[in-house]
N, C-alpha and C positions, 0 to 999 in steps of 0.2 A: 562473481567474480567466474567467468568461465573457466574452469579446470582444476580450482580448487576444492578442495574436502571440509565438508562441513564435520565440524566434531559433537558428537552427544555430550550434555550435561545434563548430570541428575540432579537431583535435589532443591532448596531453595534460592530465589535469587531475585534480594529488592530490587524495585523498579519503582521507586517514587519520583516523580517529576512533574514540572511545571515546564509546558511550552509552549511560546503563543505564535501563533500563524504566522507575523509580520507583514509586509505589504505583498511578495510572491504567495502566501499563503492564503491571504486574504482571497485575492481573486481564484487561485485552486479551488478553495470550499465554495464559492462564491457559482462558478460554473457548475460545480457538483450538484449544489442546489437548485439552480436556477433551468438547468440545461442538460443534468444527466450526462456531462459529461469530463473524464481528464483531460485537462491542461497540463504541457510542460512547456519551460523554456527552452531556447533554442541559440546555440553559440555558432553563428555563421563560420568562424574563425577555425573552429573546431568541429566541427561539422557534429556537433554533439547535442543531444534533446537529452533534459534533465525532469526527470518523476523521480522525488517530488521536484516542484520548480525551486529554482534559485536566481537571485539578482546576480550571479556574477559567475561565471566560470570557473570551475576549482582547478584550469588544466591553465589556461591563460589569461585568467583574470579580469575577462572583459568584460564591459556590465549588457547584462542580458537581456534585450526589449523585445525578442520575438516570439511568441506563444504558438506552439503548433499542438493539435487536437491528438491525444494519444490513443489507441483501440482499448473500447473498453474489456478486449479479453486481452488473456497473457497463459505466461504457465508456471506452476510453481517450480519454485527453485530452492527450496528450503519450509522444513516443517518441526514444529512444536505441539505440544498437547497441554492443555490447561488442566489440573485438576481438582484445582479450587478457585473458588474468586479473589478479587481485591480487598475481601476482609479475611481473608483465612479459609473461608469455609469452603467446605464439597463441595463440590460443584455434581447434580442429576446426574446430568450426562458431561462427561469431559468435551472438554471446548479446542478444537480446532484449530489452528492459524499457522497460517503458511505466507513466506516472504513469496510473490510473485511479480516476476519479471514480464511489461510490455516491451511487442516486438517496437523496436527504434528507439528506446528511451535509454537511458543511463541512470540505473536506479531500480526503483521497484517500489512497492505499496505493502505491507502486513498488515493482514487483516483476516478475520474468523473463513473459516471452508465450514459450507451448511454440511458436513457429512461425518459419516465415522472415521474413528482415525484409522483404522485399516480402509477406508476405503480412497485414502488420499495417500497420491505419491508423486514423488519429486518429477518433473517433465508435462504432468495431466495439465491439458487445454481447461481454462477455469474466464469465466465470466464475471465482471461485476453487477451488481443486485442493489438497486436504490430504495432507499424507503418510499413509499407513495409521496406524489408532489406536495401534497398539503402536510406533511409532518415533517418534513428536510428544513435544518435550522442554520443550513452554513456552516457545517462541523464532518469531521471526520466519519462521526455516526451516521450522516446521510447515505451512507454505502453501510447497505445491511449486513453484507456477506458475499461472498464469492462463491457460486453455483459452478459443479462441474460443464461442462458442455463435449 
């Protein structure tokens, strides 16, 4: 959300959950796996493209059947740093994660930025780096990380 400030949160935050991809997510992950591209769904009524894709517009509730390619380049909108892994073990190198927004899309993606935390800043341009073709399986982990451009 443009103009809104983000707040700093220090401490532990539990994040155990199970998320299923669903119909829109299935196509989204296949496009990443097979074509190295991000795809969103478009609402012609509201002139909005959603990333990640949705089946229905959150504003007018229209069914979304149109898909649009989203550029692999975006801008960092928010940053957080993880010092422990998912098992609570201290990481040898902190992991920088960023919320990246893409031109023409409502929403964005959160993923690792392959830089030290002091080199990542809000507004910096980044690009998606995909796993090599033979290693991709059709999941969010087919995106290796974001790199600075």
